[in-house]
Structures are given as C-alpha cells and as structure tokens.
C-alpha positions in Angstrom: 100.7 83.7 83.7 100.9 82.9 87.4 103.4 80.3 88.4 101.8 77.2 90.2 103.3 77.6 93.5 101.1 75.3 95.5 99.2 72.6 94.8 96.1 72.6 97.0 95.2 69.1 96.4 98.7 68.1 98.2 96.9 70.0 101.6 93.7 68.4 101.5 92.9 67.0 104.7 92.6 63.1 105.0 89.9 62.3 107.3 91.5 63.4 110.3 91.2 66.9 111.9 91.7 69.9 109.4 94.9 71.5 109.1 93.5 74.8 109.0 91.0 76.3 111.5 87.3 76.7 110.3 87.6 73.7 107.9 86.4 71.2 110.4 88.5 69.7 113.3 87.5 69.6 116.6 86.4 72.9 118.6 89.8 72.9 120.6 91.9 72.9 117.5 89.7 76.0 116.2 90.1 77.9 119.2 94.0 77.6 119.2 94.9 77.9 115.4 94.0 81.1 113.9 92.5 81.0 110.7 95.1 81.1 107.7 94.6 83.7 104.8 95.1 81.9 101.4 98.8 83.3 101.0 99.6 82.0 104.2 98.3 78.7 103.4 100.4 78.6 100.0 103.5 79.7 101.8 103.2 77.0 104.4 102.5 74.5 101.7 106.2 75.4 100.2 107.4 73.4 103.4 105.9 70.3 102.4 107.2 70.3 98.6 110.2 68.3 97.6 113.1 70.4 96.3 112.5 69.2 92.7 108.9 70.7 93.1 110.2 73.8 94.5 112.8 74.1 91.3 110.0 73.6 89.2 108.1 76.5 90.5 111.1 78.5 90.4 111.5 77.8 86.7 107.7 78.2 85.9 108.1 82.0 87.9 111.3 82.9 86.5 111.7 81.3 83.0 114.8 79.7 84.3 116.3 77.4 86.9 117.4 78.7 90.1 121.0 80.0 90.9 123.1 77.0 91.5 123.9 76.4 94.9 120.7 78.0 96.1 120.0 76.1 99.1 116.5 74.7 99.7 115.9 77.2 102.5 116.7 80.1 100.3 114.6 78.8 97.6 111.3 78.4 99.7 112.1 81.9 101.0 112.5 83.5 97.5 109.3 81.9 96.4 107.3 83.0 99.5 108.7 86.5 99.0 107.5 86.3 95.6 104.0 84.8 96.8 103.7 87.9 99.0 104.7 90.5 96.3 102.1 89.1 94.0 99.5 89.5 96.6 100.4 92.2 98.7 102.7 94.4 96.0 106.4 94.7 95.8 108.9 97.3 96.9 107.8 101.3 96.0 110.1 103.1 93.4 111.2 105.3 96.5 112.2 102.2 98.5 114.0 100.7 95.9 116.2 103.8 95.1 116.8 104.3 99.2 118.0 100.6 99.1 120.3 101.3 96.1 121.5 104.5 97.7 122.4 102.2 100.8 124.1 99.7 98.8 126.1 102.3 97.0 127.2 103.9 100.1 128.3 100.7 101.8 130.4 99.5 98.9 133.4 101.7 99.4 133.0 101.1 103.5 134.5 104.4 104.1 130.6 106.0 104.6 128.1 104.8 107.0 124.3 106.2 106.3 122.0 105.7 109.1 119.3 103.1 107.9 116.9 104.7 110.3 117.1 107.8 108.6 114.2 108.7 106.3 113.6 111.7 105.0 110.1 112.4 104.8 108.4 115.0 102.5 108.5 118.5 104.0 111.5 118.2 105.9 114.0 121.0 105.8 117.6 120.8 105.5 119.8 123.7 106.4 123.7 124.0 105.7 126.1 127.1 106.1 129.0 127.0 103.3 131.1 129.9 103.0 129.0 132.3 104.8 125.6 131.8 103.0 122.6 129.8 104.4 121.6 127.0 101.9 117.9 125.6 102.4 117.0 122.0 101.1 113.2 121.1 101.0 112.5 117.8 100.9 109.6 116.3 98.5 108.4 112.7 97.5 109.9 113.2 94.2 113.1 115.0 95.1 114.9 118.0 96.6 114.0 121.6 96.2 116.9 124.2 96.3 116.5 127.9 95.3 113.3 127.2 93.5 114.6 124.4 91.4 113.7 120.6 92.0 116.7 118.1 92.0 116.7 114.3 91.9 119.5 114.0 94.6 121.4 115.8 97.6 124.3 115.2 95.7 123.5 117.2 92.8 122.9 120.2 95.2 125.8 119.7 97.0 128.0 119.8 94.0 126.0 123.1 92.8 126.8 124.6 95.8 130.4 123.7 96.3 131.1 123.4 92.7 133.0 120.3 93.3 132.1 116.6 93.9 130.6 116.0 97.3 128.2 113.1 98.6 125.0 115.2 99.1 124.0 113.0 102.3 127.5 113.7 103.7 127.3 117.5 103.0 124.2 117.9 104.6 125.0 115.9 107.7 123.0 112.8 107.1 126.1 110.6 107.5 129.2 109.7 109.6 132.7 108.3 108.7 133.4 104.5 109.9 136.0 105.6 111.9 133.8 107.8 114.0 131.3 104.9 114.3 134.1 102.7 115.5 135.0 105.1 118.2 131.5 105.4 119.2 131.0 101.7 119.6 134.1 101.4 121.2 133.5 103.7 124.0 129.9 101.6 124.9 
C-alpha cells in the first residue's frame, strides 16, 4: 500500500494564478517557472504540511512513529527521500555494500578510504608479495584471483599473506589517517 504522503486537494489553486506552470496562470509565470513533475510537486507539498500531518505520513509509510527528537526538517527530508526512492528506485546492492564498507573503515578512525575511488569491472589490481606478483581482476559481483572468484579483497589478501589484512589496504587503495593529516597540514 502506498503511503498517502501528499494531498492533491490541499495544493489546488484557488482562483489566482496556478502554482504550477502549464496549469493556467499568466503567460509570464509560465515562461519563468519550469513544469514540475508529479514527484517534485509531491515533495514541494511536504513543506506546506503541518508537523502532525508529516508524522502521520511517516506512520503510514513505516508502520511506526518517527524517531523521538526528529526535527521537522529531517522528517521532510526523509519523506522526500522515500518519495524519490519509490519513483526512481533506491540504492543498488553494490552501492549499499560500498557504503557499508566505507562506514566500517571509518569506525575505527585508523583508516581513510578514498570515497571517490570506485573499482569498475575490468580493473586489474597488481601487488608484489614476497617475490610473487599477484593480479586481481575486478568483476561486477566480486574479485577474481588465480581463477577463483572472491566476494572481497580482504579474503584475497588473507589468502596471499596467510594473515588478517585489510584487502583495500593490502592493494594500496587506502591510506593511514596520519598520512592524510600530514598531507593536509602541508597545503
């Protein structure tokens, strides 16, 4: 069931110029305002709703009340995000995994993962370890090393070294926070 987040009747125009271009109004207004899509109109309508109405929309969407202390602004942003996800789709599984790995890497504070670094399928990683060259091929669904597919670089790094290693760190995809702090101080 779709949550009733927007009330079209509350946004109907009341005799004056139309709030949305292309639905009446004068010629100058139409030239200045771009036509809003239905989802943009719904999101814009969130701003006009009272806080109790926003909380009700949250309850309809999540089957529970909003978290205590959630500000009106965050409530509107969360509902707008849900509307966008419903219309355009949410975060892909690959993006969700990437976000989880970034969150895990930043929790201990000792490692900084470059958020701009995204390994695309077809990328080859090369690492020398104890006189042997190791090559890893990046796939959409994992990493290939010596003909075997792995879900993570860490599993490959542990297989190569026979010790616990961070895969991104082993393959040179991260840097220590102390090195980052030194680089920023030198700017």
